[in-house]
N, C-alpha and C positions, 0 to 999 in steps of 0.2 A: 464536732459529731460530741454528744454530752455523753457522760460515767458519771454512775452515782459506784459510790465507793462508803459502802459502810460496817459499821461495828458495835458488835454486842456488850456494851458496859453492864451484863448482869452483875457477873463478880466481881465487880466491885461493889456496886450499888447493896447488894447482898451481905455486907464484911460494914456497911454503915450502920449507923444508929440515928435515933429519928432527929435529934439535933443538928447530925451528920446531914442529913438531907436538907433540911431547911438548905444547907450553901451549895446544892448540889443543882442546881442552873447558871448560877452566878460564876464554880468554877470547870462549870463545861464549858462555857463560852469562853474563861479565859485557856481552858486547852484546848481547841479549835484553832483560837486565835495565835495562842503559840506552835501549834502545826502544821497552820498556815504560814505563820512566818520564817523556820524552820525549812519546810517545804522550799521555800518562793526565793528566800534570800544563799540559804545554804544549802542543802541537802542536793536537789535537783542541778541548781549551776553544779553542785563536783560530781553529779553522773554523766552530765553533758561532757565535759572533760575527759571522762575516762572512754567516751563512745567516739564522738566529733573529735577534728581535726582543727586543731586552734581555736575553736569557738571563736568570736568577739566579744567586748563586756556587753552590745548590745542582745546577742540571744542567752548570755546567759544570768540578763537581768530580765531578760522578758516575760517571765511568769508573775502573774500577779495573785494577789489572794483579797480576797474581800469574807467578808464575821457576816453572815444575815442571819442568822439567828444563837439560842445557845447551844445549838446543838448541830452547825451544819456553819461550811466553812466555803465560800466557793473559789477554786482553783481558773484561773484563765492565761489563756497567753496571747500579750498584746496583737491587735489586728488594725488595719486601717491606720497607720500608723507617719502618713502622712511624706516626709524623707522615710527614703532606705525603704525594708524591702520587710512585709508584715512575716514576723517569727509565725502565727498563726497557721499561711498559708506555708512560709519556705520548709518547718519541722512537719509537715502535714503527712507527703511522701513518705519521711523519716522513721514515721512515729510508726510501730505495732501494732498501734491500739485501732488506728481507722483501718486496715483489711491486709488484701494481699499488695504485692510490689506497685509502685506507680511510676510513671515520667518526674526526674529530675521538676522543681518547683522553677517554672519562667520567670525571670527578673523581670521587675519593674523596667529596666534601663529594655531590656527587649522586648518587654512590651510598647515602650514610649517609641519606638525605632520601625516597631512597626503599625499603633494607632496615628502615628504623624504622619504617614505614608512612605518614610524614609526607602524602606528594603522589603522589599517582598517578605509573606509570612515563612516564605522554605528556607529564608535564609536569620540565622539567627550571631548576634555579636559575642565573638568570643575571645576576653582581653589578650593584648602583647604586652604582657606584663613588664620587659625593659622598655618599653617606655611610661612608663605610667610608675606614678607614686606610690609606694603602697606604704599599710599601718604596720607596727609592730608586728604581727600575727603573720605578712609578708604578702597578705591578700590586698586587692585595690582599693585602693581610700574610696568613704564615700565622698570626699573632695573632687576626685578625678573624675567621676561619675557624672558628678554635677556639674561644671566645669563639661562636659564632651556634648552635656541634655546641653544648655543653655549655646555652645557653640555651634549647633545642631538645628535649634530652633529661627538661628540666621541664618540665610538661605542666599545672600547676594556677599559679592563680596565688601561693601562695606556695613557690614553688618561683622566689624572686629569685636573680639572679645580678650579680655585678660590685659599681654602684654602686647600687643598686637596678633593676634592669634586667628587665625580663620579657621575654621573645622568642616569640613564637610567629609559624604560620604561616593563612595561605589561603589553601587548606583546610588541614585538618588530619585528617585519618582513620582518629587512633586515635581520640580523645578530643572528640566531639561538642560535648560538655556543658566541654569544656574554657574554658582564658580565648581561646588562639584565636578559638573557635568564637563566644565572648560579644562579643569588642571586636572583631571583623574584623564581622560584622553590627549595631553600638550605631551603627559609625561607615559603613558600607556599604563596605569596603576593598576595591580589587580588588585579585587572585587574588596572593599574596606573601612573601617570608618580613619579617618585624616586630621593631624592638623599642621596648619601648614604656619610660615613666615616669612615673607619676600614673595619672591618672582619664581625663584630657582628651585630645580627637584632637591638642592641640599636643603633647602632649608621645610622638607616636607617628612613626617613623622606617622609610621603605622600605629593606631592606637589600639585598633580592636582590628582579626579577619574578620572573613566571615563561613561561615559552617551551615551545608547542608545535610547533614547529620539528621537523623532522628530525636526527638530528646531525649537521654540515656534511663532505664530502673534505675532506680536509684533500691540501698539495700537497708532493709525497714531494723535497725541495728539499734535504735529509740526504742525500749520499751515504757517508756514512761507508764502503763498505769499497771502493768507487777509489778514497776519502783512503788508507787502512788500505794497503794495497795500493802506488800511488805510496809514500809515506812507507818501507816496508821496502824500495823499489825503490831506489831512490836515500840508503838509508840505511844497511844493514846491510854491506856494503864498505866504507866507509871508520872505519866504528867498529870494525867487526872486526881490519881493518889495525890502528886506533890501539892495540886490545888488545893486542896481536901482539905490537908493539914495546917 
């Protein structure tokens, strides 16, 4: 969703001499560049810290700015980032600009499990944090998701990863005769994603449980548009006057 925010600088222009007006385009370009930099690198990240619970650095650095003319700067959240989840997509449900309450973002890991045909679409993986590595914010690290992802792509016991670990899902709809089905049946394991080493049940660790709960709606506590509008209203005139000097 694209939103245009404008600001009238007539108050500043009306006080300029003819000599000063010659420098207006250059001063305006410097102003929108400074405004974009301050919003993307300082102001919006600080706002995120005030409304989100321990946002990680990737989220805090997700806003990008691009000066497109002497009087215009574009602010865009990153999209299609490759590894990890796209900020533009996972921020949309909590962004008040986009409208009413929406379901929580479906993570890339969840989409992978469904698209790969591992689990039916009514089962959603939920991290079992005691058995997963966490970052400094107490959230499951991206590296852990990547290891499980790679492990689940190997559907037979021959495909070990890391330090000899095998990863399997109960259920696994791709290969009912694979390691996941055999080991899950052998130990009567509940539904979930597991890591195993060796042949005994003692070497099996639960990594993700599965839930059938519908995706919850999330509160729209990120009032991004209103925050940017206030910043534009309070910053532009003073920045422009400073740059004209």
